[in-house]
Backbone bond lengths (Angstrom), bond angles and torsions (degrees), N, CA, C in turn:
res aa  C-N    CA-C-N  psi(-1)  N-CA   C-N-CA  omega(-1)  CA-C   N-CA-C  phi
1 M - - - 1.457 - - 1.527 109.41 -
2 P 1.324 118.76 79.43 1.461 120.00 -175.47 1.522 112.22 -69.33
3 M 1.330 116.19 137.62 1.450 122.03 170.50 1.526 106.84 -82.52
4 L 1.324 116.97 111.06 1.457 120.87 -176.81 1.515 112.11 -76.83
5 F 1.350 115.86 -28.77 1.464 119.24 177.91 1.521 108.58 -160.30
6 E 1.347 115.46 142.63 1.460 121.73 170.50 1.520 107.75 -151.23
7 G 1.316 116.85 123.47 1.452 120.44 -179.28 1.512 112.03 158.73
8 H 1.359 116.60 -175.83 1.455 122.31 -175.13 1.524 113.29 -98.43
9 D 1.324 119.20 -4.71 1.458 121.90 -177.67 1.533 109.05 -82.00
10 V 1.328 116.60 97.63 1.459 121.16 -175.50 1.527 111.01 -65.55
11 E 1.319 117.52 -36.71 1.464 119.94 -179.91 1.530 110.95 -65.22
12 A 1.308 116.82 -39.47 1.466 119.86 177.76 1.529 110.31 -66.40
13 L 1.328 116.65 -41.10 1.465 120.21 176.29 1.519 110.11 -60.60
14 D 1.328 116.56 -42.12 1.464 120.35 -179.36 1.524 111.59 -61.10
15 E 1.324 117.38 -37.64 1.468 120.58 178.60 1.531 110.76 -63.45
16 V 1.334 116.57 -40.13 1.466 119.84 -179.99 1.528 110.24 -68.16
17 V 1.331 116.82 -43.02 1.467 120.73 178.80 1.527 110.52 -61.54
18 T 1.324 116.64 -40.47 1.474 120.63 179.01 1.519 110.75 -62.06
19 R 1.325 117.89 -42.02 1.465 121.00 -179.64 1.527 110.95 -63.57
20 E 1.328 117.54 -36.21 1.466 120.70 -177.80 1.526 112.11 -78.33
21 F 1.344 117.79 -33.36 1.456 121.42 -174.04 1.532 111.11 -112.92
22 S 1.320 117.57 -96.28 1.466 121.37 -178.27 1.524 108.29 -159.51
23 P 1.338 118.03 163.16 1.471 120.62 179.63 1.526 111.47 -59.99
24 H 1.327 116.18 147.30 1.453 122.08 179.73 1.521 107.98 -160.98
25 S 1.314 116.05 167.31 1.458 120.15 174.17 1.522 109.07 -100.15
26 L 1.325 116.26 150.61 1.458 121.64 -177.05 1.520 109.07 -134.16
27 R 1.337 115.77 128.92 1.460 121.39 173.74 1.525 107.55 -120.82
28 V 1.347 115.79 124.31 1.460 121.48 -175.87 1.522 109.45 -99.98
29 G 1.325 116.28 127.18 1.457 120.88 178.57 1.513 111.86 -82.96
30 R 1.320 115.73 170.15 1.462 121.40 179.14 1.527 110.28 -82.42
31 E 1.289 115.41 138.35 1.462 120.22 179.06 1.523 107.46 -156.37
32 E 1.332 117.06 119.16 1.461 119.84 -176.76 1.530 111.57 -65.75
33 E 1.335 116.52 -44.64 1.454 120.10 178.53 1.523 109.27 -95.13
34 R 1.305 115.55 118.28 1.461 120.42 -176.69 1.521 110.20 -107.27
35 A 1.321 115.22 124.05 1.461 120.16 174.82 1.526 108.39 -93.56
36 P 1.321 118.70 155.52 1.469 119.30 177.21 1.519 111.03 -68.71
37 G 1.317 116.77 140.07 1.454 121.77 173.84 1.522 109.35 -78.74
38 R 1.331 115.71 147.41 1.467 120.20 -179.89 1.525 109.48 -138.42
39 F 1.320 115.10 131.85 1.456 121.76 178.07 1.521 107.48 -133.52
40 R 1.335 115.55 111.81 1.463 120.33 -175.46 1.531 109.61 -121.97
41 R 1.324 115.86 135.23 1.459 120.94 172.32 1.524 108.09 -95.11
42 L 1.340 115.71 116.84 1.454 120.68 -178.98 1.525 112.32 -85.42
43 H 1.338 115.52 -31.46 1.469 119.31 -172.65 1.520 108.68 -162.01
44 R 1.309 116.72 141.66 1.468 120.83 170.41 1.516 108.74 -151.22
45 Q 1.332 115.03 107.94 1.458 122.07 178.79 1.532 105.92 -141.49
46 G 1.349 118.25 -107.17 1.455 119.22 173.33 1.517 111.62 -72.61
47 L 1.332 116.60 -28.26 1.446 123.42 172.32 1.519 107.34 -137.50
48 A 1.328 117.08 175.75 1.461 120.38 -177.46 1.523 110.03 -128.08
49 L 1.334 115.75 154.96 1.451 122.28 -178.22 1.528 107.82 -137.33
50 Y 1.337 116.12 131.98 1.464 121.61 -176.20 1.527 110.29 -134.90
51 T 1.339 115.72 160.57 1.456 121.47 161.46 1.528 106.93 -121.60
52 L 1.345 116.05 141.82 1.464 120.78 -175.44 1.520 109.65 -142.39
53 G 1.316 115.74 125.29 1.459 122.62 170.57 1.515 108.21 -132.99
54 W 1.322 117.37 126.33 1.462 120.48 -174.49 1.533 112.64 -80.51
55 G 1.335 117.75 -24.44 1.457 120.15 -178.36 1.513 113.66 80.40
56 R 1.307 117.64 -8.24 1.461 124.61 178.81 1.523 108.15 -139.05
57 P 1.329 119.36 155.27 1.464 119.46 172.08 1.518 109.84 -68.24
58 V 1.322 117.48 128.91 1.463 120.82 -176.99 1.524 110.31 -137.97
59 D 1.324 114.59 153.90 1.455 123.07 167.91 1.518 106.95 -115.67
60 V 1.319 116.64 123.49 1.465 122.62 -179.14 1.525 108.17 -114.54
61 A 1.318 117.24 131.68 1.467 121.52 178.40 1.519 108.75 -132.05
62 A 1.336 115.63 111.37 1.468 121.26 177.50 1.516 109.04 -98.76
63 G 1.319 116.40 148.63 1.459 119.89 172.12 1.516 109.35 -73.23
64 E 1.330 116.97 -161.59 1.459 119.29 179.01 1.527 109.34 -64.04
65 L 1.328 115.53 128.35 1.460 119.46 179.96 1.529 109.76 -65.20
66 P 1.322 117.76 144.26 1.475 120.23 178.58 1.530 111.07 -77.92
67 D 1.307 118.25 -116.88 1.465 121.91 -170.65 1.524 112.60 -101.37
68 F 1.335 117.44 48.26 1.468 119.41 177.05 1.522 109.78 -153.82
69 Y 1.355 113.77 163.89 1.459 122.82 175.38 1.519 108.63 -113.49
70 N 1.332 116.75 141.22 1.453 122.72 174.50 1.514 108.99 -115.62
71 V 1.319 117.14 124.00 1.464 122.50 173.12 1.524 106.95 -108.26
72 H 1.349 116.79 123.66 1.459 121.94 -178.42 1.522 109.77 -107.37
73 I 1.334 116.16 121.95 1.462 123.03 -179.45 1.524 107.54 -122.19
74 P 1.336 118.44 104.78 1.470 120.05 -177.96 1.523 111.93 -62.86
75 L 1.324 115.68 136.39 1.463 122.40 174.48 1.525 110.80 -105.91
76 A 1.331 116.21 -29.88 1.467 121.84 178.01 1.522 108.26 -156.22
77 G 1.330 116.14 145.68 1.462 120.35 179.20 1.518 112.47 84.29
78 E 1.323 116.13 149.46 1.461 121.96 179.62 1.528 109.31 -100.30
79 S 1.310 116.33 105.69 1.454 121.45 -177.73 1.520 110.64 -97.26
80 S 1.323 115.05 162.52 1.460 122.14 174.82 1.521 107.61 -118.62
81 V 1.342 116.68 129.11 1.466 121.31 -175.39 1.522 109.26 -123.51
82 R 1.327 115.93 138.23 1.459 123.08 176.22 1.524 108.87 -122.44
83 V 1.314 116.57 126.19 1.460 122.14 177.48 1.519 107.53 -119.90
84 A 1.326 116.51 129.39 1.473 122.15 -176.82 1.527 110.76 54.44
85 G 1.325 116.59 35.48 1.450 121.70 175.61 1.511 115.16 81.05
86 R 1.333 118.10 3.03 1.452 120.90 -176.46 1.523 110.53 -119.53
87 E 1.348 115.18 139.27 1.453 120.92 -179.99 1.534 110.36 -64.24
88 V 1.323 116.17 135.63 1.461 121.25 176.59 1.525 107.64 -94.73
89 S 1.327 116.44 120.80 1.462 119.62 -176.58 1.524 112.20 -76.39
90 A 1.328 117.74 -27.74 1.467 121.02 -179.83 1.523 110.44 -75.07
91 S 1.319 116.87 154.81 1.465 120.56 -179.11 1.526 112.08 -73.43
92 C 1.338 117.56 -30.86 1.466 122.50 178.94 1.521 109.18 -107.54
93 S 1.320 116.71 142.96 1.463 119.66 -172.47 1.517 111.82 -140.63
94 V 1.340 114.83 161.94 1.462 121.71 175.27 1.512 108.84 -137.60
95 A 1.318 116.51 134.14 1.467 123.33 175.56 1.516 107.68 -130.21
96 G 1.340 116.72 148.10 1.455 119.44 -175.72 1.505 113.26 -137.44
97 P 1.328 116.81 -169.91 1.460 122.07 -176.49 1.528 112.31 -52.36
98 G 1.323 115.54 133.94 1.455 121.34 178.28 1.506 114.51 82.32
99 M 1.329 118.49 -1.60 1.461 121.86 -179.43 1.524 109.38 -108.22
100 T 1.331 116.95 138.48 1.461 120.55 176.34 1.526 109.07 -81.30
101 L 1.328 115.43 155.82 1.453 121.16 -177.05 1.521 108.80 -137.91
102 G 1.329 116.27 128.89 1.452 121.72 176.38 1.515 109.93 -134.17
103 M 1.341 116.81 146.68 1.466 121.25 -178.15 1.518 110.14 -142.74
104 S 1.323 115.70 140.34 1.460 122.51 169.79 1.521 106.31 -116.64
105 L 1.331 116.31 116.65 1.463 121.70 -171.04 1.529 110.19 -122.45
106 P 1.335 118.00 132.14 1.467 120.06 176.71 1.522 111.22 -74.29
107 A 1.326 115.56 170.51 1.464 120.13 -175.76 1.524 112.16 -61.00
108 G 1.319 117.07 -37.08 1.464 119.56 -175.66 1.509 114.65 -90.70
109 S 1.312 117.47 14.98 1.466 119.33 -176.85 1.523 111.31 -73.75
110 D 1.328 114.63 149.46 1.459 122.39 172.77 1.526 106.11 -143.65
111 T 1.312 117.09 131.92 1.459 121.00 -171.55 1.523 110.79 -130.80
112 L 1.340 114.97 136.06 1.459 121.70 170.07 1.517 107.31 -89.73
113 I 1.315 118.00 123.47 1.467 122.72 -175.15 1.522 108.87 -117.92
114 L 1.324 115.05 122.55 1.462 121.74 175.93 1.526 107.62 -101.37
115 F 1.320 116.14 122.42 1.466 123.19 -177.46 1.528 107.87 -106.89
116 L 1.342 116.93 112.36 1.465 121.66 -177.20 1.525 109.85 -112.76
117 P 1.312 119.28 115.42 1.464 119.73 174.02 1.536 110.37 -60.75
118 Q 1.318 116.59 144.15 1.469 119.71 178.33 1.514 110.90 -56.85
119 A 1.334 117.60 -35.82 1.466 120.82 -178.76 1.524 111.46 -60.06
120 A 1.345 117.80 -35.75 1.469 120.60 179.88 1.519 110.69 -66.60
121 V 1.344 117.00 -41.52 1.468 120.88 178.58 1.527 109.93 -68.92
122 D 1.339 117.14 -42.55 1.467 120.35 177.23 1.527 111.07 -58.31
123 N 1.335 116.39 -41.32 1.470 120.02 -179.70 1.527 111.58 -64.71
124 A 1.352 116.46 -35.00 1.463 119.26 178.51 1.524 111.12 -65.97
125 V 1.324 116.58 -37.82 1.471 120.38 176.85 1.525 109.91 -69.03
126 T 1.320 116.51 -42.60 1.465 120.87 -179.84 1.520 111.31 -60.46
127 A 1.334 117.02 -36.28 1.467 120.56 179.76 1.528 111.63 -62.38
128 Q 1.348 116.98 -27.18 1.455 120.59 -179.31 1.523 112.89 -93.68
129 T 1.323 116.83 -35.12 1.468 119.74 -172.90 1.522 113.56 -102.09
130 G 1.335 117.38 -18.68 1.456 120.05 -177.54 1.505 113.92 89.21
131 E 1.339 117.78 -5.29 1.469 120.50 177.69 1.520 108.79 -149.31
132 P 1.347 117.01 150.54 1.472 119.34 -177.53 1.522 110.58 -70.01
133 P 1.336 117.95 152.94 1.466 120.13 177.77 1.517 111.07 -65.24
134 A 1.325 116.27 150.07 1.465 120.61 -178.03 1.523 111.52 -68.77
135 A 1.326 117.41 -25.23 1.462 122.17 179.43 1.520 108.30 -147.79
136 A 1.329 115.88 166.12 1.458 120.26 179.25 1.522 110.59 -61.50
137 L 1.331 117.12 139.56 1.455 121.31 177.41 1.525 110.06 -64.05
138 R 1.326 115.68 138.31 1.469 121.49 172.95 1.528 107.37 -108.34
139 F 1.325 115.52 106.15 1.453 120.77 -178.90 1.524 110.82 -81.34
140 D 1.329 115.65 150.76 1.452 120.54 166.41 1.524 106.37 -59.63
141 P 1.349 119.49 124.64 1.474 120.14 -170.94 1.518 115.45 -64.55
142 G 1.328 118.86 -27.85 1.452 120.49 -175.34 1.517 112.89 -93.63
143 L 1.335 117.30 127.48 1.462 121.94 176.40 1.527 108.35 -92.28
144 A 1.330 116.65 113.19 1.462 121.86 -175.22 1.523 109.93 -78.13
145 D 1.350 116.52 90.44 1.466 118.86 -174.41 1.525 112.69 -70.06
146 G 1.357 117.98 -7.04 1.456 120.33 172.48 1.514 112.93 -75.62
147 D 1.339 116.65 -16.63 1.460 122.06 175.45 1.529 107.75 -76.57
148 P 1.340 118.63 125.44 1.476 119.58 -177.65 1.520 113.78 -56.43
149 A 1.350 116.94 -36.78 1.465 119.19 179.89 1.525 110.74 -67.01
150 V 1.334 117.54 -41.58 1.469 121.18 178.11 1.527 109.97 -66.12
151 A 1.339 116.52 -42.67 1.469 120.05 178.64 1.526 110.73 -60.10
152 A 1.336 117.24 -38.78 1.460 120.85 178.23 1.526 110.85 -65.99
153 W 1.338 115.98 -39.14 1.471 120.00 179.12 1.530 110.20 -65.28
154 L 1.340 116.89 -44.91 1.463 120.24 178.32 1.528 110.76 -62.78
155 G 1.327 116.30 -37.43 1.461 119.83 176.19 1.513 111.84 -62.80
156 T 1.330 116.58 -36.71 1.464 120.70 177.78 1.526 110.76 -65.94
157 A 1.345 116.70 -40.06 1.466 120.27 178.03 1.528 110.57 -62.26
158 R 1.329 116.33 -42.80 1.476 119.34 178.80 1.537 110.61 -67.36
159 A 1.337 116.18 -38.21 1.468 119.55 177.82 1.523 110.67 -64.46
160 F 1.328 116.59 -36.68 1.457 120.35 177.57 1.526 110.14 -62.86
161 A 1.351 116.47 -40.08 1.461 119.86 178.10 1.524 110.51 -60.56
162 Q 1.330 117.38 -40.61 1.462 120.47 177.21 1.530 111.41 -68.74
163 F 1.319 115.69 -38.57 1.469 120.83 -179.61 1.527 111.20 -60.47
164 T 1.344 117.08 -37.05 1.471 119.92 -176.50 1.520 112.13 -61.72
165 A 1.354 117.29 -22.31 1.465 120.11 179.66 1.516 112.56 -89.79
166 S 1.319 117.42 -2.25 1.459 120.79 -175.93 1.530 111.55 -87.36
167 P 1.330 118.14 155.95 1.466 120.98 175.91 1.531 112.25 -60.69
168 L 1.337 117.22 -28.88 1.463 120.18 -179.03 1.523 111.28 -64.21
169 A 1.326 116.73 -35.49 1.465 119.63 -178.58 1.524 111.33 -60.17
170 A 1.334 116.50 -40.54 1.460 119.66 -179.83 1.524 111.80 -71.34
171 R 1.325 117.27 -29.97 1.469 120.62 -175.94 1.528 113.16 -89.53
172 S 1.339 117.12 -19.70 1.463 119.10 -173.50 1.530 111.77 -133.41
173 P 1.324 117.53 83.30 1.469 120.15 175.18 1.527 112.00 -58.86
174 L 1.327 117.30 -29.85 1.460 120.39 -179.64 1.526 110.72 -66.30
175 A 1.334 117.44 -36.46 1.464 120.26 177.13 1.526 109.88 -62.84
176 A 1.333 116.63 -41.96 1.464 120.10 176.88 1.521 110.91 -62.84
177 A 1.331 116.84 -37.68 1.467 120.43 179.15 1.525 111.27 -63.51
178 H 1.339 117.28 -32.90 1.463 120.17 177.00 1.530 110.58 -66.83
179 F 1.331 117.19 -40.17 1.457 120.29 174.20 1.527 110.04 -58.07
180 E 1.328 116.20 -44.87 1.462 120.30 -179.41 1.525 111.23 -58.63
181 Q 1.320 117.14 -44.88 1.461 120.75 -178.23 1.528 111.17 -64.34
182 V 1.326 116.50 -41.16 1.467 119.88 178.25 1.526 110.20 -60.75
183 L 1.326 117.46 -43.48 1.455 120.85 -176.96 1.531 111.97 -69.38
184 V 1.330 117.38 -43.94 1.470 119.77 -178.09 1.523 110.63 -68.77
185 H 1.328 117.36 -51.85 1.464 119.97 -178.29 1.527 111.14 -66.74
186 G 1.325 116.65 -35.83 1.457 119.28 177.94 1.515 111.84 -63.28
187 L 1.341 117.91 -42.44 1.465 120.88 179.06 1.524 111.17 -62.66
188 V 1.322 116.84 -43.48 1.470 120.68 179.86 1.528 111.18 -63.51
189 D 1.334 117.07 -36.80 1.458 120.50 -175.77 1.522 113.76 -80.56
190 L 1.347 117.68 -31.11 1.468 117.97 -172.17 1.527 114.19 -104.78
191 Q 1.335 119.03 -26.85 1.462 120.13 -175.79 1.533 110.41 -92.27
192 P 1.334 118.78 125.05 1.464 120.20 179.85 1.530 111.75 -55.59
193 H 1.325 116.41 139.28 1.458 121.81 178.68 1.520 109.18 -152.71
194 D 1.324 116.39 171.88 1.460 119.99 -171.95 1.522 114.19 -81.49
195 H 1.338 118.55 3.15 1.461 121.59 175.52 1.527 112.08 -113.07
196 V 1.335 116.88 11.25 1.455 118.90 -173.02 1.523 112.04 -61.08
197 A 1.336 117.47 -31.04 1.470 119.84 -179.00 1.520 112.06 -68.72
198 A 1.353 117.09 -19.85 1.466 120.22 -179.06 1.518 112.35 -82.26
199 L 1.341 116.90 -15.28 1.459 119.06 -178.95 1.521 109.21 -75.79
200 P 1.317 117.98 126.98 1.466 120.62 -173.50 1.518 113.10 -74.59
201 A 1.302 115.31 164.77 1.473 120.28 179.49 1.514 111.37 -63.09
202 Y 1.350 117.90 -24.00 1.456 117.79 -179.22 1.525 111.76 -75.02
203 A 1.350 116.58 7.87 1.458 119.09 168.30 1.526 109.84 -68.63
204 H 1.350 116.91 -9.66 1.461 122.29 176.70 1.534 108.25 -117.65
205 P 1.334 118.67 66.31 1.460 120.99 -171.00 1.521 113.91 -64.40
206 A 1.346 118.37 -21.29 1.456 119.07 -177.53 1.524 112.44 -78.32
207 L 1.321 117.10 -11.33 1.455 119.82 -177.79 1.525 111.24 -83.18
208 P 1.332 118.03 150.03 1.464 121.12 178.27 1.530 111.28 -62.29
209 R 1.327 115.21 156.91 1.462 119.95 -177.85 1.520 112.04 -59.06
210 A 1.329 117.61 -38.04 1.469 120.06 -178.80 1.523 110.55 -60.60
211 V 1.321 117.37 -43.09 1.462 121.00 179.89 1.520 109.99 -66.30
212 R 1.331 116.75 -43.23 1.461 119.75 -179.86 1.518 111.74 -64.62
213 R 1.345 117.07 -37.23 1.468 118.90 177.32 1.527 110.61 -64.85
214 A 1.335 116.65 -40.23 1.463 120.17 178.28 1.523 111.10 -65.15
215 M 1.329 116.87 -40.41 1.466 120.73 178.69 1.521 110.87 -64.14
216 A 1.326 116.82 -42.89 1.463 120.15 178.36 1.520 110.73 -62.56
217 Y 1.330 117.03 -38.51 1.462 120.95 178.56 1.533 110.25 -62.47
218 C 1.334 116.72 -42.25 1.461 120.39 177.64 1.525 111.14 -60.45
219 E 1.336 116.85 -44.90 1.463 120.74 -180.00 1.528 111.70 -60.35
220 E 1.328 115.98 -40.31 1.463 120.43 -175.14 1.525 112.92 -78.98
221 H 1.336 117.81 -25.90 1.466 121.18 -173.33 1.523 112.40 -122.08
222 A 1.336 116.86 25.56 1.463 119.98 -174.50 1.531 112.77 -60.33
223 G 1.318 118.20 -29.57 1.457 121.05 -178.42 1.517 113.94 -89.51
224 E 1.333 117.34 6.84 1.460 121.67 -178.06 1.526 110.02 -113.75
225 P 1.331 117.64 161.09 1.470 118.85 173.86 1.527 109.88 -63.43
226 V 1.320 117.20 119.18 1.455 121.93 -177.25 1.526 108.44 -129.52
227 S 1.312 116.15 131.63 1.454 121.33 176.36 1.517 109.76 -111.76
228 V 1.342 116.09 167.29 1.454 119.63 175.74 1.529 110.27 -61.98
229 A 1.333 116.64 -33.55 1.468 120.11 176.99 1.524 110.85 -63.37
230 D 1.340 117.35 -39.02 1.471 120.48 177.23 1.530 110.22 -63.08
231 M 1.336 115.93 -44.41 1.457 119.95 179.82 1.530 111.01 -63.51
232 A 1.328 116.06 -40.37 1.455 120.05 179.52 1.526 111.03 -64.69
233 A 1.347 116.35 -40.68 1.467 119.70 178.38 1.524 110.53 -62.20
234 A 1.346 116.49 -41.77 1.461 120.03 177.97 1.522 111.51 -65.73
235 A 1.342 116.02 -33.41 1.471 120.51 -179.76 1.525 112.65 -81.50
236 R 1.360 115.86 -12.07 1.464 122.96 179.58 1.530 112.04 66.72
237 V 1.329 115.48 37.04 1.464 121.35 174.38 1.521 107.83 -138.28
238 S 1.314 117.17 170.89 1.464 120.55 177.60 1.526 110.01 -75.13
239 P 1.344 118.40 155.95 1.471 120.41 177.29 1.523 112.55 -54.54
240 R 1.332 117.11 -40.28 1.457 119.41 -179.35 1.527 111.27 -65.09
241 T 1.338 116.06 -42.75 1.463 118.98 178.33 1.516 110.77 -62.48
242 L 1.331 116.54 -40.71 1.465 119.69 179.33 1.528 110.64 -63.40
243 Q 1.329 116.44 -42.66 1.464 119.60 177.34 1.531 110.35 -57.98
244 D 1.327 116.30 -46.17 1.458 120.75 -179.18 1.527 112.05 -63.43
245 R 1.334 115.47 -42.85 1.464 119.46 -177.86 1.532 110.65 -65.40
246 F 1.340 118.01 -42.84 1.462 120.57 178.96 1.529 110.35 -62.75
247 R 1.321 116.67 -41.29 1.463 119.72 -178.38 1.525 111.14 -65.78
248 V 1.337 116.86 -44.62 1.466 121.01 -175.61 1.522 111.46 -77.47
249 D 1.334 117.70 -44.38 1.461 121.46 -170.45 1.522 114.40 -95.20
250 F 1.340 116.64 -19.87 1.459 118.77 -175.34 1.517 112.11 -126.44
251 G 1.345 116.88 -7.29 1.446 120.62 176.29 1.513 115.07 69.01
252 T 1.331 117.85 24.53 1.460 121.22 179.40 1.522 108.40 -152.22
253 T 1.313 117.01 -169.90 1.462 121.89 176.74 1.514 109.31 -112.37
254 P 1.329 118.30 159.90 1.471 119.81 176.14 1.526 112.19 -57.44
255 A 1.326 116.98 -41.86 1.466 120.09 -178.97 1.526 111.22 -64.89
256 A 1.338 116.62 -40.39 1.463 119.55 179.50 1.527 111.10 -67.16
257 Y 1.330 116.93 -36.52 1.465 119.40 177.42 1.522 110.54 -64.85
258 L 1.341 117.10 -45.39 1.468 120.56 178.06 1.521 110.53 -59.56
259 R 1.324 116.77 -41.32 1.463 120.07 179.45 1.519 110.86 -61.76
260 R 1.345 116.78 -40.48 1.462 118.85 -179.33 1.524 111.09 -67.17
261 V 1.332 117.49 -39.06 1.466 120.39 176.19 1.521 109.68 -58.88
262 R 1.335 116.46 -45.88 1.466 120.29 -179.61 1.526 111.60 -65.94
263 L 1.333 117.07 -38.73 1.466 119.43 177.12 1.524 110.87 -62.13
264 D 1.334 117.07 -39.39 1.466 120.07 177.30 1.526 111.03 -62.64
265 R 1.333 117.50 -40.46 1.468 120.29 178.18 1.527 110.44 -64.66
266 V 1.334 116.26 -43.26 1.466 119.93 176.78 1.521 110.14 -59.41
267 H 1.324 115.77 -46.00 1.465 120.67 -177.17 1.527 111.40 -58.70
268 Q 1.319 116.59 -44.79 1.465 119.56 179.79 1.520 111.60 -65.56
269 D 1.336 117.58 -39.16 1.464 120.62 177.61 1.525 110.90 -64.12
270 L 1.325 117.34 -39.85 1.462 120.36 179.73 1.522 111.25 -68.13
271 L 1.331 117.74 -35.77 1.465 120.66 175.64 1.529 110.45 -62.89
272 R 1.352 116.68 -37.51 1.462 119.47 177.95 1.526 110.96 -68.37
273 I 1.333 117.37 -35.93 1.461 120.21 174.44 1.522 109.88 -63.38
274 A 1.337 116.29 -42.12 1.461 120.81 -178.15 1.519 112.52 -63.12
275 D 1.354 117.67 -36.99 1.461 118.40 -178.23 1.526 112.67 -91.90
276 G 1.352 116.53 5.18 1.450 120.34 174.12 1.508 115.67 85.86
277 S 1.334 118.10 3.05 1.464 119.67 -179.24 1.530 112.43 -86.91
278 A 1.331 117.25 -4.40 1.466 121.83 176.41 1.521 107.93 -148.23
279 S 1.326 116.36 166.06 1.452 120.90 179.70 1.523 109.36 -132.02
280 G 1.321 116.40 165.46 1.449 121.19 179.35 1.511 111.05 137.56
281 T 1.314 116.34 179.83 1.453 122.03 177.97 1.522 109.71 -112.82
282 V 1.310 115.04 165.28 1.463 119.83 177.00 1.522 110.41 -59.48
283 A 1.326 116.14 -43.37 1.464 119.75 -178.52 1.524 111.34 -61.43
284 E 1.332 116.98 -41.13 1.465 120.10 179.62 1.525 111.14 -64.84
285 V 1.335 116.96 -43.25 1.461 120.46 -179.78 1.527 110.54 -65.83
286 A 1.329 116.19 -44.88 1.467 119.65 -179.24 1.520 111.14 -60.57
287 T 1.329 116.77 -44.31 1.461 120.61 -179.22 1.519 110.77 -65.10
288 R 1.335 116.77 -38.34 1.465 120.37 179.96 1.525 111.16 -59.39
289 W 1.335 116.89 -32.00 1.460 120.23 -178.37 1.521 112.57 -101.93
290 G 1.326 116.96 23.29 1.456 120.36 168.21 1.511 116.63 90.41
291 F 1.346 118.29 8.93 1.460 120.85 178.36 1.524 109.11 -97.65
292 T 1.301 117.07 103.88 1.463 121.13 -178.76 1.524 112.50 -99.11
293 H 1.312 117.87 -22.43 1.462 122.53 176.38 1.534 106.13 -93.99
294 L 1.339 116.90 90.65 1.454 121.33 -165.51 1.524 113.99 -68.96
295 S 1.326 117.77 -35.18 1.467 118.53 178.30 1.525 110.82 -66.83
296 R 1.328 116.49 -39.93 1.465 119.69 177.12 1.525 110.14 -66.49
297 F 1.338 116.36 -39.39 1.461 120.33 176.15 1.524 110.93 -57.48
298 A 1.340 117.26 -45.31 1.467 120.24 -179.02 1.521 111.20 -60.27
299 A 1.325 116.72 -37.08 1.468 120.19 178.11 1.523 110.90 -67.33
300 Y 1.334 116.98 -43.97 1.463 120.34 177.02 1.531 110.68 -59.29
301 Y 1.339 115.55 -44.47 1.455 120.75 -177.02 1.530 110.87 -63.63
302 R 1.326 115.45 -43.92 1.463 119.11 -179.21 1.523 111.14 -64.31
303 E 1.316 116.29 -37.76 1.460 120.18 177.77 1.526 111.17 -63.75
304 A 1.351 116.40 -37.69 1.465 120.62 -177.00 1.521 112.81 -78.19
305 Y 1.361 117.23 -38.32 1.461 119.82 -170.37 1.523 114.04 -119.00
306 G 1.342 117.65 0.77 1.452 119.79 174.87 1.504 115.68 74.90
307 Q 1.328 118.46 11.85 1.460 121.90 177.36 1.514 109.39 -156.92
308 L 1.328 115.96 163.49 1.455 119.71 177.26 1.526 110.03 -71.60
309 P 1.336 118.23 151.15 1.471 119.76 179.09 1.520 112.79 -60.08
310 S 1.326 117.70 -32.11 1.461 119.86 179.48 1.525 111.66 -64.36
311 C 1.356 117.15 -28.93 1.469 120.02 176.37 1.528 110.94 -69.88
312 T 1.329 117.41 -40.00 1.466 120.60 177.46 1.517 110.95 -62.18
313 A 1.336 116.63 -36.74 1.469 121.02 -174.51 1.512 113.79 -81.07
314 E 1.325 118.56 -5.26 1.458 120.18 -178.65 1.515 110.43 -63.49
315 R 1.326 114.67 133.53 1.460 119.75 -179.73 1.519 111.12 -70.49
316 R 1.317 115.23 160.72 1.448 120.94 171.98 1.529 108.72 -63.92
317 P 1.347 117.82 160.88 1.463 119.44 -177.57 1.512 114.06 -53.38
318 S 1.335 118.97 -28.63 1.463 121.10 -178.70 1.520 112.65 -75.54
319 G 1.333 117.34 -14.71 1.454 120.88 -177.75 1.500 111.81 -106.67
320 K 1.320 116.78 179.56 1.437 121.94 178.48 1.516 109.70 -90.81
321 P 1.340 117.32 143.71 1.459 118.96 179.51 1.511 111.75 -69.52
322 I 1.338 115.06 152.56 1.447 121.02 176.63 1.528 109.00 -90.98
323 H 1.312 117.65 125.59 1.441 121.70 176.28 1.520 107.79 -93.13
324 A 1.344 115.52 100.46 1.471 119.20 -170.64 1.512 110.73 -137.14
325 D 1.319 116.37 45.96 1.452 119.62 -179.98 1.512 110.32 -64.60
326 L 1.301 115.94 140.01 1.464 121.32 179.02 1.514 109.08 -89.91
327 P 1.322 117.21 145.77 1.454 119.62 179.11 1.516 111.31 -69.07
328 A 1.318 115.54 156.36 1.458 119.86 178.71 1.532 109.52 -66.85
329 D 1.326 114.47 154.33 1.455 120.47 179.53 1.529 108.75 -74.49
330 N 1.328 116.34 118.45 1.434 120.99 179.91 1.521 111.99 -102.46
331 G 1.353 114.82 13.81 1.465 119.35 179.06 1.476 112.56 86.71
């Protein structure tokens, strides 16, 4: 675990950080009491793991990231992170190729940084689909640590950081490689991204074939009128059996699963509106994916993503805002 830098020279620390990551601008705030900055590399194999504390309040602004993903997990201090020009409400964040990254960090901040090469993420997708993605995955920037699956993934990242200091890490590179696979594949499977529709139903191999067939049907027909009877016909079981199987094996209902698939499609479309690669209103996107009761849709969306859909669709400061107010609920 080499210490790449330790000391009070912020400019020297910035040079080391730039060499490890990518060029960026740095603005140092005033602080009477200065702590030493520390930059340590915990691991570098298929992916890399670092801890970074600047020792001073700083604002960091990176341009579009090249061929890697950065996951920021705060260890101390309350930081503010901006991805693609938009504030990330979650405490932990992920930014990837083609996305800008900005951070405002207090003097006492310390951050665990997971560095994932794009090739590692592409390989995880290829393992599921049989072919590499046409473009780099764009993840939802905020990691919802209130989600048990996300919390477990973050716990694994922290456990990996502890593992790197153990004697086993030095003796067993293969054990470290297993940690890497869990982190990369786990991120692809649990964090919403713009390629989620390409991941096949067999990404859930423990589920019965009937459930997987129903899930695949939802993925393929999410923009069409779909009933539980349609899903059951595709699964080759009765509607009642499908309801029972989803409840026992997947912990949800067929209708709730279809709704989540549609919410994910809406979310990705709104992210494209936000970055200027698509146009439209929230109401148009919601209707396209089968949500006709717009006030209820907004409640579902907020429950899933922690914000209103109109907030997701807001353009970056360089663009024009989207006026996409939803009508009031008329019952």
